C-alpha positions in Angstrom: -17.2 32.9 -32.8 -19.9 32.1 -30.3 -18.3 30.4 -27.3 -20.6 27.3 -27.4 -20.2 26.8 -31.1 -16.4 27.3 -30.8 -16.3 24.6 -28.2 -18.3 22.2 -30.4 -16.1 22.9 -33.4 -12.9 22.4 -31.4 -14.3 19.1 -30.0 -14.8 17.6 -33.4 -11.6 19.0 -34.8 -9.5 17.8 -31.8 -11.1 14.4 -32.1 -10.1 14.1 -35.8 -6.6 15.3 -35.0 -6.2 12.9 -32.0 -7.3 9.9 -34.2 -5.0 11.0 -37.0 -2.0 11.3 -34.7 -2.8 8.0 -32.9 -2.7 6.4 -36.4 0.7 8.1 -37.0 -0.5 9.6 -40.2 0.5 13.0 -41.6 -2.0 15.7 -42.4 -1.3 15.6 -46.1 -1.6 11.8 -46.3 -5.0 11.7 -44.6 -6.2 14.6 -46.7 -5.1 12.8 -49.8 -6.8 9.5 -48.8 -10.0 11.4 -48.0 -10.0 13.2 -51.3 -9.8 16.7 -49.8 -7.2 19.4 -49.7 -4.6 19.7 -46.9 -5.9 23.1 -46.0 -9.5 21.9 -45.7 -8.5 19.1 -43.3 -6.3 21.6 -41.3 -9.3 23.9 -41.0 -11.5 21.0 -39.8 -8.9 20.0 -37.2 -8.8 23.6 -36.0 -12.6 23.8 -35.9 -12.9 26.4 -38.6 -14.6 24.2 -41.2 -17.7 22.2 -40.3 -17.6 18.5 -41.0 -21.2 18.3 -42.1 -21.2 16.4 -45.5 -21.8 12.7 -45.2 -19.4 12.0 -48.1 -16.6 13.9 -46.3 -17.3 12.2 -43.0 -17.3 8.8 -44.7 -14.1 9.5 -46.6 -12.3 10.9 -43.6 -13.4 8.0 -41.4 -12.1 5.5 -44.0 -8.8 7.4 -44.2 -8.4 7.1 -40.5 -9.8 3.6 -40.2 -12.6 4.5 -37.8 -16.4 4.4 -37.9 -18.0 7.7 -39.2 -19.8 8.3 -36.0 -16.6 8.3 -34.0 -15.6 11.5 -35.8 -18.7 13.6 -35.2 -20.7 12.1 -32.4 -21.8 14.7 -29.9 -24.2 14.4 -27.0 -27.8 14.5 -28.1 -29.5 17.8 -27.0 -31.4 17.8 -23.7 -33.8 20.6 -24.8 -36.9 19.4 -26.7 -36.0 15.8 -26.1 -39.3 14.6 -24.7 -39.1 10.9 -24.1 -37.2 10.2 -27.4 -34.1 8.9 -25.7 -36.2 6.7 -23.4 -38.0 5.2 -26.4 -34.7 4.6 -28.2 -33.5 2.6 -25.2 -36.9 0.7 -25.0 -36.6 -0.3 -28.7 -33.1 -1.6 -28.0 -34.4 -3.7 -25.1 -37.2 -5.0 -27.3 -34.7 -6.1 -29.9 -32.6 -7.8 -27.1 -35.7 -9.7 -26.1 -36.4 -10.8 -29.6 -32.9 -12.1 -30.0 -33.3 -13.9 -26.7 -36.5 -15.5 -28.2 -38.6 -14.0 -25.4 -40.2 -10.8 -26.7 -42.6 -10.8 -23.8 -45.5 -9.1 -25.6 -49.1 -9.8 -26.2 -50.5 -12.4 -28.5 -52.9 -10.4 -30.7 -55.1 -11.2 -33.7 -53.4 -10.4 -37.0 -56.1 -7.9 -37.9 -55.4 -5.9 -34.7 -51.6 -6.0 -35.3 -52.2 -4.8 -38.9 -54.3 -1.9 -37.7 -51.7 -0.9 -35.1 -48.9 -1.0 -37.6 -50.9 1.1 -40.0 -51.7 3.6 -37.3 -48.1 4.0 -36.3 -47.0 4.4 -39.9 -49.7 7.1 -40.3 -48.4 8.9 -37.2 -44.9 8.8 -38.6 -46.1 10.3 -41.9 -48.0 13.0 -39.9 -44.9 13.8 -37.9 -46.5 12.7 -34.6 -43.2 11.4 -33.3 -44.0 11.5 -29.6 -47.3 9.7 -30.1 -45.6 7.0 -32.2 -42.8 6.6 -29.6 -45.4 5.8 -26.9 -46.6 2.7 -28.6 -43.6 1.5 -30.8 -41.7 -0.7 -28.3 -44.8 -2.5 -27.2 -45.9 -3.1 -30.7 -42.5 -4.6 -31.7 -42.8 -7.0 -28.7 -46.4 -8.0 -29.4 -45.8 -8.5 -33.1 -42.9 -10.8 -32.5 -44.6 -12.7 -29.7 -47.6 -13.4 -32.0 -45.2 -14.4 -34.8 -43.6 -17.0 -32.5 -47.0 -18.8 -32.2 -46.7 -20.0 -35.7 -50.2 -18.9 -36.8 -50.7 -16.6 -39.9 -46.9 -16.9 -40.3 -46.5 -15.5 -43.8 -48.8 -12.5 -43.2 -47.1 -11.7 -39.8 -43.6 -11.9 -41.4 -44.7 -9.4 -44.1 -46.1 -7.2 -41.3 -43.0 -7.4 -39.2 -40.8 -6.5 -42.1 -43.1 -3.6 -42.9 -42.9 -2.3 -39.3 -39.1 -2.5 -39.1 -38.5 -0.9 -42.5 -41.2 1.7 -42.6 -41.6 2.7 -39.0 -38.9 1.6 -36.6 -35.9 2.3 -38.8 -37.1 5.6 -40.1 -38.2 6.8 -36.6 -34.8 5.8 -35.1 -32.9 7.6 -37.9 -34.8 10.9 -37.5 -34.6 10.6 -33.7 -30.8 10.5 -33.9 -30.3 6.9 -32.7 -26.9 5.3 -32.9 -26.0 3.6 -36.2 -25.6 0.3 -34.4 -29.3 0.3 -33.4 -30.3 1.1 -36.9 -28.2 -1.8 -38.2 -29.9 -4.2 -35.8 -33.4 -3.2 -37.0 -32.4 -3.4 -40.6 -30.7 -6.8 -40.3 -33.7 -8.1 -38.3 -36.0 -7.1 -41.1 -33.7 -8.8 -43.6 -33.7 -12.1 -41.6 -37.5 -12.0 -41.4 -37.7 -11.3 -45.2 -35.4 -14.2 -46.0 -37.7 -16.5 -43.9 -40.7 -15.1 -45.9 -38.8 -15.6 -49.2 -40.9 -13.4 -51.3 -39.3 -11.1 -53.9 -40.9 -7.8 -52.9 -40.5 -8.3 -49.2 -36.8 -9.2 -49.7 -36.3 -6.1 -51.9 -37.7 -3.7 -49.3 -35.6 -5.3 -46.5 -32.4 -5.3 -48.5 -33.0 -1.6 -49.3 -33.2 -0.9 -45.6 -29.9 -2.7 -45.0 -28.3 -0.8 -47.9 -29.4 2.4 -46.4 -27.9 1.8 -43.0 -24.7 0.5 -44.5 -24.3 3.6 -46.7 -25.1 5.9 -43.8 -22.6 4.0 -41.7 -19.8 4.5 -44.2 -19.7 1.0 -45.6 -20.2 2.2 -49.2 -18.9 -0.9 -51.0 -21.2 -3.2 -48.9 -24.0 -0.8 -49.4 -23.5 -0.9 -53.2 -23.3 -4.7 -53.2 -26.6 -4.9 -51.2 -28.3 -2.5 -53.7 -27.0 -4.6 -56.6 -28.4 -7.8 -54.9 -32.0 -6.4 -54.9 -34.3 -8.1 -57.4 -37.2 -5.9 -58.1 -40.6 -7.1 -59.1 -42.1 -5.8 -62.4 -42.6 -2.0 -62.0 -46.3 -1.2 -61.8 -48.3 1.4 -59.9 -48.2 -1.2 -57.0 -44.4 -1.3 -56.8 -43.3 2.0 -58.3 -42.4 3.7 -55.0 -40.1 0.8 -54.1 -38.5 0.9 -57.6 -37.9 4.7 -57.3 -36.3 4.4 -53.9 -33.9 1.6 -55.1 -33.0 3.4 -58.3 -32.4 6.8 -56.6 -30.2 5.1 -54.0 -27.7 4.3 -56.6 -27.1 8.0 -57.1 -26.4 8.3 -53.3 -23.9 5.5 -53.5 -22.1 7.1 -56.4 -21.7 10.4 -54.6 -20.6 8.7 -51.4 -18.1 6.6 -53.4 -16.6 9.8 -54.8 -18.1 9.1 -58.3 -20.4 12.1 -58.7 -20.4 11.7 -62.5 -22.2 8.4 -62.1 -25.1 9.9 -60.1 -26.9 11.5 -63.0 -28.1 8.3 -64.8 -29.9 6.8 -61.8 -31.6 10.1 -61.1 -32.7 10.3 -64.7 -34.1 6.8 -64.5 -35.9 7.7 -61.3 -37.3 10.9 -62.9 -38.8 8.7 -65.7 -40.5 6.5 -63.1 -41.8 9.5 -61.3 -43.2 10.9 -64.5 -45.0 7.6 -65.2 -46.2 6.7 -61.7 -45.5 9.5 -59.2 -48.2 11.9 -59.9 -51.0 10.1 -57.9 -49.5 10.9 -54.5 -50.5 7.4 -53.3 -48.4 4.8 -51.6 -47.6 1.6 -53.4 -48.6 -1.9 -52.2 -45.6 -2.1 -49.9 -46.0 1.3 -48.3 -43.5 3.4 -50.4 -44.4 6.8 -51.7 -42.0 8.5 -54.2 -43.1 11.5 -56.2 -41.8 14.9 -57.4 -41.1 16.1 -53.8 -39.0 13.0 -53.0 -37.2 13.4 -56.3 -36.4 17.0 -55.3 -35.2 16.1 -51.9 -32.8 13.6 -53.4 -31.5 16.1 -55.9 -31.0 18.7 -53.2 -29.1 16.3 -51.0 -26.9 15.3 -54.0 -26.2 19.0 -54.7 -25.2 19.7 -51.2 -22.9 16.7 -51.1 -21.2 17.8 -54.3 -20.7 21.4 -53.1 -23.4 22.9 -55.2 -25.6 24.8 -52.8 -26.9 27.1 -55.5 -28.2 24.1 -57.4 -29.9 22.9 -54.3 -31.6 26.2 -53.9 -32.6 26.1 -57.6 -34.3 22.7 -57.1 -36.1 24.1 -54.0 -37.7 26.8 -56.1 -39.4 24.2 -58.3 -40.9 22.4 -55.3 -44.2 22.9 -53.4 -43.9 20.7 -50.3 -47.0 22.2 -48.6 -49.6 19.7 -49.8 -47.3 16.7 -49.4 -48.8 14.1 -47.1 -45.6 13.2 -45.2 -44.6 15.8 -42.6 -41.0 14.5 -42.5 -40.5 15.2 -46.2 -42.1 18.6 -46.0 -39.6 19.4 -43.3 -36.7 17.9 -45.2 -37.3 20.3 -48.1 -36.9 23.2 -45.8 -33.9 21.6 -43.9 -32.0 21.1 -47.1 -33.0 24.5 -48.4 -31.7 26.1 -45.1 -28.4 24.3 -45.3 -27.9 25.4 -48.9 -28.9 29.0 -48.3 -26.5 29.2 -45.3 -23.7 28.7 -47.8 -24.7 31.5 -50.2 -23.6 35.1 -49.7 -26.3 37.3 -48.3 -28.8 34.5 -47.8 -28.3 33.8 -44.1 -31.6 35.3 -43.0 -33.4 33.2 -45.6 -31.5 30.2 -44.2 -32.8 30.9 -40.7 -36.4 31.2 -42.0 -36.1 27.9 -43.9 -34.8 26.0 -40.9 -37.4 27.6 -38.6 -40.1 26.5 -41.0 -38.7 23.0 -40.9 -38.7 23.1 -37.1 -42.4 24.1 -36.9 -43.3 21.2 -39.2 -41.1 18.5 -37.4 -39.0 19.7 -34.5 -37.5 16.3 -33.6 -36.1 15.8 -37.0 -34.6 19.3 -37.1 -33.3 19.6 -33.5 -31.6 16.2 -33.5 -30.1 16.4 -36.9 -26.3 16.7 -36.8 -26.0 18.6 -40.1 -28.7 21.1 -39.0 -26.9 21.7 -35.7 -23.6 22.3 -37.6 -25.4 24.8 -39.9 -26.9 26.6 -36.9 -23.4 26.8 -35.4 -22.0 28.3 -38.5 -24.8 30.8 -38.8 -24.1 31.9 -35.2 -20.6 33.0 -36.2 -21.9 35.3 -38.9 -22.7 38.8 -37.6 -25.0 39.3 -40.6 -27.8 37.4 -38.9 -29.2 40.2 -36.6 -32.5 41.5 -35.3 -35.5 39.3 -35.4 -33.7 36.6 -37.4 -30.9 36.6 -34.9 -33.3 36.0 -32.1 -34.9 33.1 -34.1 -31.5 31.7 -34.8 -30.3 31.7 -31.2 -33.7 30.2 -30.1 -33.3 27.3 -32.5 -29.6 26.9 -31.5 -30.7 26.7 -27.8 -33.4 24.2 -28.5 -31.0 22.1 -30.5 -28.4 22.1 -27.7 -25.9 24.2 -29.7 -26.3 27.0 -27.1 -26.5 26.3 -23.5 -28.3 29.5 -22.5 -31.5 30.9 -23.8 -31.4 34.2 -25.5 -33.9 37.0 -25.9 -33.8 40.3 -27.6 
């Protein structure tokens, strides 16, 4: 096993073991509570099995009574970081200022703020993460400063919810920000939406809260939040939001260890996509959900339920190249790479897929914990050699999995 990867694996495994022992729980008890075999948990603690499935992380965290991030948190990679970490901190300070009722931004005309929010959302869709990061903290401050003036209040509330749901939360998630910061953004959007008190704005804000709750391991609260969403009538103007909410029920079922309940929501989502998802246009609230999004969700569900061959099958029916959102194009290749890495004889194809994803959106790939675990596993397999071995080690270095650059 590669020395750096072995160290990472031991770090996570030792952390799990220390927490279990501190809780005075036997291996077999924790494994049973987490819904996994004793041997699997033993392999995780010894660093021989990656803890890379969200459902496993959530179940194990619940069994040990800790936050999911406490099990797998590793330092973010210094290589390829740019000013991402600095922007994450700046966003946190902007949220602090908003909570202190002194956002200290500029008072701008609503038309200017609308154009700036639209521009940042376009940058996010195009995968221009660094350019977006330059302007995001200042826009958050200015939007809330203007909101505090009391003019154009309803329109500014809608705009603020849009910014937090569509731009800030999503950028922070793909930049690898801590779950607590994601929660603050989501709950801020929900507070603003409640003040606005309009059904569609409330629905999009509650979806954002449900997302961060589910990702943070609070599955029951996440399900309750999804159930609380009241959707407007489904038309072309609201179809993207409706698809997102419906598909999220499948995610909840898998995270709640009810994989059999995931099929029906995805079937309902597929029907909506067939009716409204062929145009490739966003709905009135900025959501876009079409065949590629449906495929991404199906691939994620397949990986979470230990069906990598099904994830690869779904990939073969997708053509992400013309998709307008760079993040989603990259996600198709990320999920494909993770799936291929688990299939015999497909390791080279896995490296190619992950490298394709990195070329499309490097920040998303290099700061993604599951990708980093996959790169680490691939490093241990001597079958990845030659040119693909060089590509693999290069990615691993850029992701912080290896501490020294490698050349052929």
